[in-house]
LOMIMI-827951 format. One record per residue: residue number from 1; residue in three letters; x, y, z of N, C-alpha, C, O, CB in turn. Coordinates in steps of 0.05 Angstrom, whole numbers. Glycine has a CB too. Example, Ala and Ser with C-alpha at 12.3 -4.5 7.8 and 13.67 -1.06 7.14 Angstrom:
2
@n: 1, res: Ala, n.xx: 264, n.yy: -114, n.zz: 156, ca.xx: 246, ca.yy: -90, ca.zz: 156, c.xx: 264, c.yy: -66, c.zz: 156, o.xx: 285, o.yy: -66, o.zz: 169, cb.xx: 226, cb.yy: -89, cb.zz: 181
@n: 2, res: Ser, n.xx: 257, n.yy: -45, n.zz: 142, ca.xx: 273, ca.yy: -21, ca.zz: 143, c.xx: 258, c.yy: 1, c.zz: 157, o.xx: 268, o.yy: 23, o.zz: 161, cb.xx: 282, cb.yy: -12, cb.zz: 114
This chain:
53
@n: 1, res: Met, n.xx: -3942, n.yy: -339, n.zz: -1849, ca.xx: -3919, ca.yy: -325, ca.zz: -1837, c.xx: -3896, c.yy: -324, c.zz: -1857, o.xx: -3889, o.yy: -344, o.zz: -1869, cb.xx: -3910, cb.yy: -338, cb.zz: -1811
@n: 2, res: Lys, n.xx: -3886, n.yy: -301, n.zz: -1861, ca.xx: -3864, ca.yy: -298, ca.zz: -1880, c.xx: -3838, c.yy: -290, c.zz: -1867, o.xx: -3838, o.yy: -275, o.zz: -1847, cb.xx: -3871, cb.yy: -278, cb.zz: -1902
@n: 3, res: Lys, n.xx: -3817, n.yy: -300, n.zz: -1876, ca.xx: -3791, ca.yy: -294, ca.zz: -1865, c.xx: -3771, c.yy: -286, c.zz: -1887, o.xx: -3770, o.yy: -301, o.zz: -1908, cb.xx: -3780, cb.yy: -318, cb.zz: -1848
@n: 4, res: Gln, n.xx: -3757, n.yy: -265, n.zz: -1884, ca.xx: -3738, ca.yy: -256, ca.zz: -1904, c.xx: -3710, c.yy: -267, c.zz: -1898, o.xx: -3700, o.yy: -265, o.zz: -1875, cb.xx: -3737, cb.yy: -225, cb.zz: -1906
@n: 5, res: Ile, n.xx: -3698, n.yy: -280, n.zz: -1918, ca.xx: -3671, ca.yy: -289, ca.zz: -1915, c.xx: -3654, c.yy: -273, c.zz: -1934, o.xx: -3656, o.yy: -276, o.zz: -1958, cb.xx: -3668, cb.yy: -320, cb.zz: -1920
@n: 6, res: Leu, n.xx: -3637, n.yy: -256, n.zz: -1923, ca.xx: -3621, ca.yy: -238, ca.zz: -1940, c.xx: -3594, c.yy: -251, c.zz: -1947, o.xx: -3581, o.yy: -264, o.zz: -1931, cb.xx: -3616, cb.yy: -212, cb.zz: -1925
@n: 7, res: Thr, n.xx: -3586, n.yy: -246, n.zz: -1971, ca.xx: -3560, ca.yy: -256, ca.zz: -1981, c.xx: -3545, c.yy: -231, c.zz: -1992, o.xx: -3551, o.yy: -224, o.zz: -2015, cb.xx: -3563, cb.yy: -279, cb.zz: -2002
@n: 8, res: Leu, n.xx: -3527, n.yy: -220, n.zz: -1977, ca.xx: -3514, ca.yy: -196, ca.zz: -1985, c.xx: -3485, c.yy: -201, c.zz: -1995, o.xx: -3472, o.yy: -219, o.zz: -1984, cb.xx: -3513, cb.yy: -175, cb.zz: -1962
@n: 9, res: Gly, n.xx: -3477, n.yy: -186, n.zz: -2015, ca.xx: -3450, ca.yy: -188, ca.zz: -2024, c.xx: -3443, c.yy: -215, c.zz: -2037, o.xx: -3420, o.yy: -224, o.zz: -2036, cb.xx: -3431, cb.yy: -183, cb.zz: -2002
@n: 10, res: Lys, n.xx: -3463, n.yy: -228, n.zz: -2049, ca.xx: -3459, ca.yy: -254, ca.zz: -2061, c.xx: -3476, c.yy: -258, c.zz: -2085, o.xx: -3500, o.yy: -252, o.zz: -2085, cb.xx: -3465, cb.yy: -276, cb.zz: -2040
@n: 11, res: Val, n.xx: -3463, n.yy: -266, n.zz: -2107, ca.xx: -3479, ca.yy: -273, ca.zz: -2131, c.xx: -3488, c.yy: -301, c.zz: -2129, o.xx: -3472, o.yy: -320, o.zz: -2125, cb.xx: -3462, cb.yy: -268, cb.zz: -2157
@n: 12, res: Leu, n.xx: -3514, n.yy: -305, n.zz: -2131, ca.xx: -3525, ca.yy: -332, ca.zz: -2127, c.xx: -3519, c.yy: -350, c.zz: -2151, o.xx: -3521, o.yy: -342, o.zz: -2174, cb.xx: -3555, cb.yy: -330, cb.zz: -2122
@n: 13, res: Asn, n.xx: -3513, n.yy: -375, n.zz: -2145, ca.xx: -3508, ca.yy: -394, ca.zz: -2166, c.xx: -3535, c.yy: -406, c.zz: -2176, o.xx: -3556, o.yy: -401, o.zz: -2164, cb.xx: -3489, cb.yy: -417, cb.zz: -2157
@n: 14, res: Lys, n.xx: -3533, n.yy: -422, n.zz: -2197, ca.xx: -3558, ca.yy: -432, ca.zz: -2209, c.xx: -3575, c.yy: -448, c.zz: -2190, o.xx: -3600, o.yy: -447, o.zz: -2191, cb.xx: -3551, cb.yy: -449, cb.zz: -2233
@n: 15, res: Ala, n.xx: -3563, n.yy: -463, n.zz: -2172, ca.xx: -3578, ca.yy: -480, ca.zz: -2153, c.xx: -3594, c.yy: -462, c.zz: -2134, o.xx: -3615, o.yy: -470, o.zz: -2125, cb.xx: -3559, cb.yy: -498, cb.zz: -2137
@n: 16, res: Glu, n.xx: -3583, n.yy: -438, n.zz: -2128, ca.xx: -3596, ca.yy: -420, ca.zz: -2109, c.xx: -3616, c.yy: -402, c.zz: -2123, o.xx: -3631, o.yy: -387, o.zz: -2110, cb.xx: -3575, cb.yy: -404, cb.zz: -2095
@n: 17, res: Gln, n.xx: -3616, n.yy: -402, n.zz: -2150, ca.xx: -3634, ca.yy: -384, ca.zz: -2164, c.xx: -3662, c.yy: -396, c.zz: -2168, o.xx: -3680, o.yy: -382, o.zz: -2176, cb.xx: -3622, cb.yy: -378, cb.zz: -2191
@n: 18, res: Ile, n.xx: -3665, n.yy: -422, n.zz: -2162, ca.xx: -3691, ca.yy: -435, ca.zz: -2166, c.xx: -3709, c.yy: -428, c.zz: -2142, o.xx: -3699, o.yy: -419, o.zz: -2121, cb.xx: -3688, cb.yy: -465, cb.zz: -2169
@n: 19, res: His, n.xx: -3735, n.yy: -434, n.zz: -2145, ca.xx: -3753, ca.yy: -428, ca.zz: -2123, c.xx: -3748, c.yy: -448, c.zz: -2100, o.xx: -3744, o.yy: -472, o.zz: -2104, cb.xx: -3782, cb.yy: -430, cb.zz: -2132
@n: 20, res: Ile, n.xx: -3748, n.yy: -438, n.zz: -2075, ca.xx: -3743, ca.yy: -454, ca.zz: -2052, c.xx: -3768, c.yy: -455, c.zz: -2034, o.xx: -3778, o.yy: -433, o.zz: -2027, cb.xx: -3718, cb.yy: -444, cb.zz: -2036
@n: 21, res: Asn, n.xx: -3777, n.yy: -478, n.zz: -2027, ca.xx: -3800, ca.yy: -482, ca.zz: -2010, c.xx: -3824, c.yy: -465, c.zz: -2018, o.xx: -3839, o.yy: -455, o.zz: -2002, cb.xx: -3793, cb.yy: -474, cb.zz: -1981
@n: 22, res: Gly, n.xx: -3828, n.yy: -463, n.zz: -2044, ca.xx: -3851, ca.yy: -447, ca.zz: -2055, c.xx: -3847, c.yy: -417, c.zz: -2053, o.xx: -3865, o.yy: -402, o.zz: -2058, cb.xx: -3876, cb.yy: -455, cb.zz: -2040
@n: 23, res: Gly, n.xx: -3823, n.yy: -409, n.zz: -2045, ca.xx: -3817, ca.yy: -381, ca.zz: -2043, c.xx: -3811, c.yy: -368, c.zz: -2069, o.xx: -3806, o.yy: -382, o.zz: -2089, cb.xx: -3793, cb.yy: -376, cb.zz: -2024
@n: 24, res: Arg, n.xx: -3813, n.yy: -341, n.zz: -2070, ca.xx: -3807, ca.yy: -326, ca.zz: -2095, c.xx: -3780, c.yy: -314, c.zz: -2093, o.xx: -3772, o.yy: -303, o.zz: -2072, cb.xx: -3828, cb.yy: -305, cb.zz: -2101
@n: 25, res: Lys, n.xx: -3764, n.yy: -315, n.zz: -2114, ca.xx: -3738, ca.yy: -303, ca.zz: -2115, c.xx: -3741, c.yy: -272, c.zz: -2117, o.xx: -3754, o.yy: -263, o.zz: -2135, cb.xx: -3721, cb.yy: -314, cb.zz: -2138
@n: 26, res: Met, n.xx: -3729, n.yy: -258, n.zz: -2099, ca.xx: -3731, ca.yy: -228, ca.zz: -2099, c.xx: -3703, c.yy: -217, c.zz: -2101, o.xx: -3684, o.yy: -225, o.zz: -2087, cb.xx: -3745, cb.yy: -218, cb.zz: -2073
@n: 27, res: Cys, n.xx: -3699, n.yy: -197, n.zz: -2118, ca.xx: -3673, ca.yy: -184, ca.zz: -2121, c.xx: -3676, c.yy: -154, c.zz: -2122, o.xx: -3696, o.yy: -143, o.zz: -2132, cb.xx: -3659, cb.yy: -194, cb.zz: -2146
@n: 28, res: Asp, n.xx: -3656, n.yy: -140, n.zz: -2111, ca.xx: -3656, ca.yy: -111, ca.zz: -2111, c.xx: -3640, c.yy: -102, c.zz: -2136, o.xx: -3616, o.yy: -95, o.zz: -2134, cb.xx: -3644, cb.yy: -99, cb.zz: -2085
@n: 29, res: Thr, n.xx: -3653, n.yy: -102, n.zz: -2159, ca.xx: -3638, ca.yy: -97, ca.zz: -2184, c.xx: -3629, c.yy: -68, c.zz: -2187, o.xx: -3608, o.yy: -63, o.zz: -2198, cb.xx: -3655, cb.yy: -105, cb.zz: -2208
@n: 30, res: Asn, n.xx: -3645, n.yy: -49, n.zz: -2177, ca.xx: -3638, ca.yy: -21, ca.zz: -2180, c.xx: -3625, c.yy: -10, c.zz: -2155, o.xx: -3621, o.yy: 14, o.zz: -2152, cb.xx: -3662, cb.yy: -5, cb.zz: -2187
@n: 31, res: Lys, n.xx: -3618, n.yy: -28, n.zz: -2136, ca.xx: -3603, ca.yy: -20, ca.zz: -2112, c.xx: -3616, c.yy: 2, c.zz: -2096, o.xx: -3603, o.yy: 19, o.zz: -2085, cb.xx: -3575, cb.yy: -12, cb.zz: -2120
@n: 32, res: Asp, n.xx: -3644, n.yy: 2, n.zz: -2094, ca.xx: -3658, ca.yy: 22, ca.zz: -2079, c.xx: -3666, c.yy: 12, c.zz: -2052, o.xx: -3681, o.yy: 26, o.zz: -2037, cb.xx: -3682, cb.yy: 32, cb.zz: -2094
@n: 33, res: Gly, n.xx: -3657, n.yy: -12, n.zz: -2045, ca.xx: -3664, ca.yy: -23, ca.zz: -2018, c.xx: -3690, c.yy: -39, c.zz: -2018, o.xx: -3697, o.yy: -51, o.zz: -1998, cb.xx: -3666, cb.yy: -1, cb.zz: -1999
@n: 34, res: Lys, n.xx: -3704, n.yy: -39, n.zz: -2041, ca.xx: -3729, ca.yy: -54, ca.zz: -2043, c.xx: -3724, c.yy: -77, c.zz: -2063, o.xx: -3712, o.yy: -74, o.zz: -2084, cb.xx: -3752, cb.yy: -37, cb.zz: -2052
@n: 35, res: Cys, n.xx: -3734, n.yy: -101, n.zz: -2055, ca.xx: -3730, ca.yy: -124, ca.zz: -2073, c.xx: -3752, c.yy: -127, c.zz: -2093, o.xx: -3776, o.yy: -123, o.zz: -2087, cb.xx: -3728, cb.yy: -150, cb.zz: -2056
@n: 36, res: Glu, n.xx: -3745, n.yy: -133, n.zz: -2118, ca.xx: -3764, ca.yy: -137, ca.zz: -2139, c.xx: -3764, c.yy: -167, c.zz: -2147, o.xx: -3744, o.yy: -181, o.zz: -2144, cb.xx: -3757, cb.yy: -119, cb.zz: -2164
@n: 37, res: Asp, n.xx: -3787, n.yy: -176, n.zz: -2157, ca.xx: -3789, ca.yy: -204, ca.zz: -2165, c.xx: -3780, c.yy: -207, c.zz: -2193, o.xx: -3793, o.yy: -197, o.zz: -2212, cb.xx: -3818, cb.yy: -214, cb.zz: -2162
@n: 38, res: Asn, n.xx: -3757, n.yy: -221, n.zz: -2197, ca.xx: -3746, ca.yy: -224, ca.zz: -2224, c.xx: -3746, c.yy: -253, c.zz: -2233, o.xx: -3731, o.yy: -260, o.zz: -2252, cb.xx: -3719, cb.yy: -213, cb.zz: -2225
@n: 39, res: Gly, n.xx: -3761, n.yy: -270, n.zz: -2220, ca.xx: -3762, ca.yy: -298, ca.zz: -2228, c.xx: -3738, c.yy: -314, c.zz: -2221, o.xx: -3721, o.yy: -305, o.zz: -2206, cb.xx: -3767, cb.yy: -299, cb.zz: -2257
@n: 40, res: Pro, n.xx: -3736, n.yy: -338, n.zz: -2232, ca.xx: -3715, ca.yy: -357, ca.zz: -2225, c.xx: -3687, c.yy: -351, c.zz: -2237, o.xx: -3668, o.yy: -365, o.zz: -2230, cb.xx: -3723, cb.yy: -384, cb.zz: -2232
@n: 41, res: His, n.xx: -3685, n.yy: -332, n.zz: -2254, ca.xx: -3660, ca.yy: -327, ca.zz: -2268, c.xx: -3645, c.yy: -302, c.zz: -2258, o.xx: -3626, o.yy: -293, o.zz: -2271, cb.xx: -3664, cb.yy: -324, cb.zz: -2297
@n: 42, res: Cys, n.xx: -3653, n.yy: -293, n.zz: -2235, ca.xx: -3641, ca.yy: -269, ca.zz: -2224, c.xx: -3614, c.yy: -276, c.zz: -2211, o.xx: -3611, o.yy: -296, o.zz: -2198, cb.xx: -3659, cb.yy: -255, cb.zz: -2203
@n: 43, res: Ala, n.xx: -3593, n.yy: -259, n.zz: -2216, ca.xx: -3567, ca.yy: -264, ca.zz: -2204, c.xx: -3555, c.yy: -237, c.zz: -2196, o.xx: -3534, o.yy: -229, o.zz: -2205, cb.xx: -3548, cb.yy: -279, cb.zz: -2223
@n: 44, res: Glu, n.xx: -3569, n.yy: -223, n.zz: -2178, ca.xx: -3559, ca.yy: -197, ca.zz: -2169, c.xx: -3543, c.yy: -201, c.zz: -2143, o.xx: -3544, o.yy: -222, o.zz: -2131, cb.xx: -3583, cb.yy: -178, cb.zz: -2164
@n: 45, res: Val, n.xx: -3528, n.yy: -180, n.zz: -2136, ca.xx: -3511, ca.yy: -182, ca.zz: -2112, c.xx: -3528, c.yy: -180, c.zz: -2087, o.xx: -3523, o.yy: -194, o.zz: -2067, cb.xx: -3490, cb.yy: -159, cb.zz: -2112
@n: 46, res: Tyr, n.xx: -3548, n.yy: -163, n.zz: -2087, ca.xx: -3565, ca.yy: -160, ca.zz: -2063, c.xx: -3592, c.yy: -173, c.zz: -2068, o.xx: -3609, o.yy: -163, o.zz: -2083, cb.xx: -3569, cb.yy: -130, cb.zz: -2056
@n: 47, res: Cys, n.xx: -3596, n.yy: -196, n.zz: -2055, ca.xx: -3620, ca.yy: -212, ca.zz: -2060, c.xx: -3632, c.yy: -222, c.zz: -2034, o.xx: -3618, o.yy: -222, o.zz: -2013, cb.xx: -3614, cb.yy: -235, cb.zz: -2079
@n: 48, res: Ser, n.xx: -3656, n.yy: -231, n.zz: -2035, ca.xx: -3668, ca.yy: -245, ca.zz: -2013, c.xx: -3689, c.yy: -264, c.zz: -2023, o.xx: -3699, o.yy: -261, o.zz: -2045, cb.xx: -3681, cb.yy: -225, cb.zz: -1993
@n: 49, res: Phe, n.xx: -3695, n.yy: -284, n.zz: -2006, ca.xx: -3717, ca.yy: -302, ca.zz: -2013, c.xx: -3740, c.yy: -296, c.zz: -1995, o.xx: -3738, o.yy: -292, o.zz: -1971, cb.xx: -3707, cb.yy: -332, cb.zz: -2009
@n: 50, res: Glu, n.xx: -3764, n.yy: -296, n.zz: -2007, ca.xx: -3789, ca.yy: -292, ca.zz: -1991, c.xx: -3801, c.yy: -320, c.zz: -1990, o.xx: -3811, o.yy: -330, o.zz: -2009, cb.xx: -3808, cb.yy: -271, cb.zz: -2004
@n: 51, res: Ile, n.xx: -3801, n.yy: -331, n.zz: -1966, ca.xx: -3810, ca.yy: -359, ca.zz: -1962, c.xx: -3835, c.yy: -360, c.zz: -1944, o.xx: -3836, o.yy: -348, o.zz: -1923, cb.xx: -3788, cb.yy: -376, cb.zz: -1950
@n: 52, res: Asp, n.xx: -3854, n.yy: -375, n.zz: -1953, ca.xx: -3878, ca.yy: -379, ca.zz: -1937, c.xx: -3875, c.yy: -404, c.zz: -1920, o.xx: -3868, o.yy: -426, o.zz: -1929, cb.xx: -3903, cb.yy: -382, cb.zz: -1956
@n: 53, res: Phe, n.xx: -3880, n.yy: -400, n.zz: -1894, ca.xx: -3878, ca.yy: -423, ca.zz: -1875, c.xx: -3906, c.yy: -431, c.zz: -1866, o.xx: -3909, o.yy: -450, o.zz: -1850, cb.xx: -3861, cb.yy: -416, cb.zz: -1851
């Protein structure tokens, strides 16, 4: 089961850029509404975490 946690209007700090609970960091780099996987160093304004429960 996957759950999306959206973080809008916020640039993530280094602590939040690492993988959480085995999840992959996803960011909407081209602002098209779809999140792309950019690894642990992504710091975009519109981001979400894809976490496996």
